[in-house]
Backbone as a printed PyTorch tensor [residue, N CA C, xyz], in Angstrom:
tensor([[[ 58.7490, 129.6060, 116.0950],
         [ 59.9970, 129.2510, 116.8180],
         [ 60.3900, 130.4990, 117.5890]],

        [[ 60.6940, 130.2940, 118.8410],
         [ 61.0340, 131.4090, 119.7940],
         [ 62.4920, 131.8610, 119.4900]],

        [[ 62.7810, 133.1380, 119.8480],
         [ 64.0750, 133.6800, 119.6230],
         [ 65.2080, 132.8590, 120.2880]],

        [[ 64.9240, 132.3990, 121.5240],
         [ 65.9270, 131.6840, 122.2880],
         [ 66.2020, 130.3540, 121.5850]],

        [[ 65.1960, 129.7080, 120.9760],
         [ 65.4240, 128.5240, 120.1970],
         [ 66.2920, 128.7340, 118.9430]],

        [[ 65.9800, 129.8690, 118.2650],
         [ 66.7790, 130.2450, 117.1090],
         [ 68.2420, 130.5320, 117.4720]],

        [[ 68.4250, 131.2030, 118.5930],
         [ 69.7450, 131.5110, 119.0470],
         [ 70.5920, 130.2310, 119.3110]],

        [[ 69.8850, 129.2540, 119.9180],
         [ 70.5760, 127.9440, 120.1510],
         [ 70.9630, 127.2810, 118.9030]],

        [[ 70.1140, 127.3490, 117.8630],
         [ 70.4600, 126.7720, 116.5280],
         [ 71.7120, 127.3640, 115.9600]],

        [[ 71.7630, 128.6620, 116.0250],
         [ 72.9040, 129.3900, 115.4170],
         [ 74.2330, 129.2720, 116.1790]],

        [[ 74.1680, 128.6220, 117.3100],
         [ 75.4330, 128.3550, 118.0340],
         [ 76.1180, 127.1650, 117.3660]],

        [[ 75.4310, 126.4070, 116.5680],
         [ 76.0010, 125.2350, 115.9160],
         [ 77.0950, 125.7380, 114.9140]],

        [[ 78.3020, 125.2720, 115.0000],
         [ 79.3650, 125.6830, 114.0570],
         [ 79.5460, 124.6530, 112.9370]],

        [[ 78.6800, 123.6460, 112.8380],
         [ 78.7320, 122.6820, 111.7580],
         [ 79.9860, 121.8420, 111.7580]],

        [[ 80.5850, 121.6410, 112.9430],
         [ 81.8740, 120.9200, 113.0220],
         [ 81.7280, 119.4200, 112.8010]],

        [[ 80.6040, 118.8840, 113.0380],
         [ 80.3400, 117.4380, 112.7720],
         [ 80.6560, 116.5150, 113.9890]],

        [[ 80.9420, 117.1520, 115.0930],
         [ 81.2200, 116.3610, 116.3230],
         [ 80.0330, 115.4370, 116.6820]],

        [[ 78.8300, 115.9040, 116.3150],
         [ 77.6790, 115.0930, 116.6130],
         [ 77.6110, 113.8590, 115.7150]],

        [[ 78.0770, 114.0030, 114.4940],
         [ 78.0300, 112.8110, 113.5860],
         [ 78.8910, 111.6930, 113.9990]],

        [[ 80.0170, 112.0030, 114.6760],
         [ 80.9240, 110.9840, 115.0550],
         [ 80.4170, 110.0990, 116.2080]],

        [[ 79.3770, 110.5670, 116.9240],
         [ 78.8750, 109.7930, 118.0810],
         [ 77.3380, 109.3950, 117.8980]],

        [[ 76.7640, 109.7820, 116.8230],
         [ 75.2810, 109.4600, 116.6520],
         [ 75.1440, 108.0540, 116.0900]],

        [[ 74.4640, 107.2140, 116.8250],
         [ 74.3430, 105.8070, 116.3630],
         [ 73.4490, 105.7850, 115.0970]],

        [[ 72.4680, 106.6280, 114.9370],
         [ 71.6560, 106.5980, 113.7100],
         [ 72.4840, 107.0150, 112.4950]],

        [[ 73.3370, 108.0610, 112.6790],
         [ 74.1990, 108.5570, 111.5860],
         [ 75.1180, 107.4440, 111.2380]],

        [[ 75.7860, 106.8500, 112.2540],
         [ 76.7970, 105.7840, 111.9990],
         [ 76.1360, 104.6210, 111.2090]],

        [[ 74.8770, 104.3460, 111.4390],
         [ 74.2240, 103.2310, 110.7260],
         [ 73.7990, 103.6140, 109.3450]],

        [[ 73.3840, 104.8620, 109.1260],
         [ 72.8320, 105.2710, 107.8220],
         [ 73.7410, 106.1520, 106.9800]],

        [[ 74.6820, 106.8050, 107.6590],
         [ 75.5110, 107.8350, 106.9970],
         [ 74.6690, 108.8710, 106.1920]],

        [[ 73.5010, 109.2060, 106.8170],
         [ 72.5920, 110.1700, 106.2470],
         [ 72.6240, 111.4120, 107.1930]],

        [[ 73.0400, 112.5600, 106.5760],
         [ 73.2970, 113.7450, 107.3110],
         [ 72.0380, 114.1410, 108.1510]],

        [[ 70.8830, 113.9440, 107.6330],
         [ 69.6390, 114.3140, 108.3840],
         [ 69.3780, 113.5720, 109.6690]],

        [[ 70.1190, 112.4660, 109.9230],
         [ 69.9940, 111.7710, 111.1150],
         [ 70.7860, 112.3870, 112.2800]],

        [[ 71.8470, 113.0980, 111.9640],
         [ 72.6590, 113.7320, 113.0340],
         [ 72.1510, 115.0850, 113.3380]],

        [[ 72.5290, 115.6410, 114.5110],
         [ 72.0710, 116.9600, 114.9380],
         [ 72.4640, 118.0050, 113.9350]],

        [[ 73.6150, 117.9360, 113.3490],
         [ 74.0790, 118.9430, 112.3560],
         [ 73.0700, 119.0140, 111.2200]],

        [[ 72.5360, 117.9280, 110.7260],
         [ 71.5930, 117.8730, 109.6770],
         [ 70.2440, 118.4430, 110.1250]],

        [[ 69.8300, 118.1510, 111.3630],
         [ 68.5760, 118.6380, 111.9070],
         [ 68.6640, 120.1630, 112.0610]],

        [[ 69.7970, 120.6660, 112.4820],
         [ 69.9750, 122.1210, 112.6650],
         [ 69.8940, 122.7580, 111.2210]],

        [[ 70.4490, 122.1810, 110.2500],
         [ 70.3290, 122.7130, 108.8840],
         [ 68.9260, 122.8110, 108.4180]],

        [[ 68.1740, 121.7250, 108.7410],
         [ 66.7200, 121.6730, 108.3760],
         [ 65.9890, 122.8240, 109.0500]],

        [[ 66.2700, 122.9780, 110.3410],
         [ 65.5460, 124.0520, 111.0620],
         [ 65.9180, 125.4330, 110.6370]],

        [[ 67.1870, 125.6050, 110.2790],
         [ 67.6790, 126.8930, 109.7930],
         [ 66.9610, 127.2280, 108.4260]],

        [[ 66.8590, 126.1810, 107.5910],
         [ 66.1530, 126.4050, 106.2770],
         [ 64.7040, 126.7620, 106.4880]],

        [[ 64.0320, 126.1750, 107.4570],
         [ 62.6760, 126.5270, 107.7320],
         [ 62.5870, 127.9660, 108.2850]],

        [[ 63.5060, 128.3140, 109.2200],
         [ 63.4720, 129.6310, 109.8050],
         [ 63.7230, 130.7640, 108.8470]],

        [[ 64.5940, 130.4940, 107.8500],
         [ 64.7810, 131.5920, 106.8560],
         [ 64.0250, 131.4520, 105.5750]],

        [[ 63.0790, 130.5320, 105.5200],
         [ 62.1450, 130.4360, 104.4390],
         [ 62.5740, 129.6460, 103.2820]],

        [[ 63.7010, 129.0350, 103.3090],
         [ 64.2080, 128.1720, 102.1560],
         [ 63.4220, 126.8460, 102.0910]],

        [[ 62.8420, 126.4430, 103.1980],
         [ 62.0800, 125.1880, 103.2430],
         [ 60.8450, 125.4300, 104.0170]],

        [[ 59.7850, 124.8860, 103.4900],
         [ 58.4700, 124.9860, 104.1770],
         [ 58.3220, 123.8480, 105.2730]],

        [[ 57.9050, 124.3000, 106.4480],
         [ 57.6800, 123.3440, 107.5040],
         [ 56.5020, 122.4840, 107.1430]],

        [[ 56.6600, 121.2060, 107.4250],
         [ 55.6050, 120.2650, 107.1030],
         [ 55.9070, 118.8930, 107.7560]],

        [[ 55.0480, 117.9710, 107.3670],
         [ 55.1500, 116.6640, 107.9930],
         [ 56.4630, 115.9510, 107.6940]],

        [[ 57.0090, 116.1110, 106.5070],
         [ 58.2540, 115.4700, 106.1340],
         [ 59.3970, 116.0510, 106.9690]],

        [[ 59.3840, 117.3590, 107.1880],
         [ 60.4590, 117.9500, 108.0820],
         [ 60.2960, 117.4520, 109.4920]],

        [[ 59.0520, 117.4130, 110.0050],
         [ 58.8090, 116.9270, 111.3280],
         [ 59.3020, 115.4610, 111.4880]],

        [[ 59.0070, 114.6430, 110.5330],
         [ 59.4020, 113.2590, 110.5520],
         [ 60.9260, 113.1000, 110.6250]],

        [[ 61.6100, 113.9310, 109.8720],
         [ 63.0790, 113.8800, 109.9240],
         [ 63.5980, 114.3280, 111.2460]],

        [[ 62.9390, 115.3370, 111.8590],
         [ 63.3940, 115.8310, 113.2090],
         [ 63.1870, 114.8150, 114.2760]],

        [[ 62.0800, 114.0410, 114.0560],
         [ 61.7650, 113.0560, 115.0750],
         [ 62.5650, 111.7860, 115.0200]],

        [[ 63.3630, 111.5940, 113.9570],
         [ 64.2260, 110.4230, 113.8600],
         [ 65.3950, 110.6740, 114.7630]],

        [[ 65.3140, 110.1560, 115.9730],
         [ 66.3090, 110.3760, 116.9880],
         [ 66.1680, 109.3830, 118.1500]],

        [[ 67.2170, 108.8620, 118.6100],
         [ 67.1320, 107.9060, 119.7240],
         [ 67.0510, 108.6660, 121.1460]],

        [[ 67.3360, 109.9200, 121.1040],
         [ 67.3450, 110.7560, 122.3090],
         [ 68.3790, 110.2000, 123.3200]],

        [[ 69.5010, 109.6390, 122.7870],
         [ 70.5810, 109.0980, 123.6420],
         [ 71.4070, 110.1790, 124.2740]],

        [[ 71.4080, 111.4020, 123.6190],
         [ 72.1870, 112.5720, 124.1750],
         [ 73.6510, 112.5220, 123.8300]],

        [[ 74.1120, 111.6350, 123.0640],
         [ 75.5350, 111.5370, 122.7130],
         [ 75.9650, 112.8260, 121.9940]],

        [[ 75.1270, 113.3300, 121.1050],
         [ 75.4750, 114.5200, 120.3340],
         [ 75.6210, 115.6940, 121.2680]],

        [[ 74.6640, 115.8470, 122.2180],
         [ 74.7380, 116.9910, 123.1070],
         [ 75.9640, 116.9640, 124.0310]],

        [[ 76.3360, 115.7510, 124.4650],
         [ 77.5600, 115.6370, 125.2680],
         [ 78.7830, 115.9080, 124.5100]],

        [[ 78.7620, 115.5800, 123.2550],
         [ 79.9770, 115.7830, 122.4280],
         [ 80.0480, 117.1890, 121.6850]],

        [[ 79.0500, 117.9750, 121.9040],
         [ 79.0000, 119.2860, 121.1430],
         [ 79.8530, 120.3290, 121.8320]],

        [[ 80.8800, 120.8300, 121.0940],
         [ 81.7680, 121.8450, 121.6750],
         [ 81.0860, 123.2090, 121.8170]],

        [[ 79.9650, 123.3870, 121.1250],
         [ 79.2690, 124.6870, 121.1470],
         [ 78.0600, 124.6320, 122.1230]],

        [[ 77.8790, 123.4800, 122.7470],
         [ 76.8100, 123.2790, 123.7140],
         [ 75.4340, 123.5570, 123.1840]],

        [[ 75.1790, 123.1020, 121.9650],
         [ 73.9180, 123.2820, 121.3570],
         [ 72.9800, 122.2250, 122.0530]],

        [[ 71.8230, 122.6300, 122.5080],
         [ 70.9190, 121.6930, 123.1500],
         [ 70.2120, 120.7200, 122.1290]],

        [[ 71.0050, 119.8850, 121.5660],
         [ 70.5900, 119.0250, 120.4600],
         [ 69.4110, 118.1090, 120.7520]],

        [[ 69.2340, 117.6880, 121.9830],
         [ 68.1870, 116.8140, 122.3280],
         [ 66.8150, 117.5430, 122.3450]],

        [[ 66.8740, 118.9150, 122.2840],
         [ 65.6440, 119.7080, 122.2520],
         [ 65.2430, 120.0200, 120.8600]],

        [[ 65.9670, 119.5940, 119.8940],
         [ 65.5920, 119.9340, 118.4540],
         [ 64.3520, 119.1700, 118.0730]]])
């Protein structure tokens, strides 16, 4: 993971604005579906608490790419690039 990508992750203030507009989160109420959950997964991989693997990749790929989270993010995290 590049430094610029890590910097973008750490801009997330975990406010949950993404969860309120994410259609997948609204349907499942599973944190891993929203951008905030995906950021938490990536942070855990970056600092070694979680090993990168197929299960992490699968969770990150669960996204409609509608962009609602990015539009609603007050910290301007590029959520659709996660």
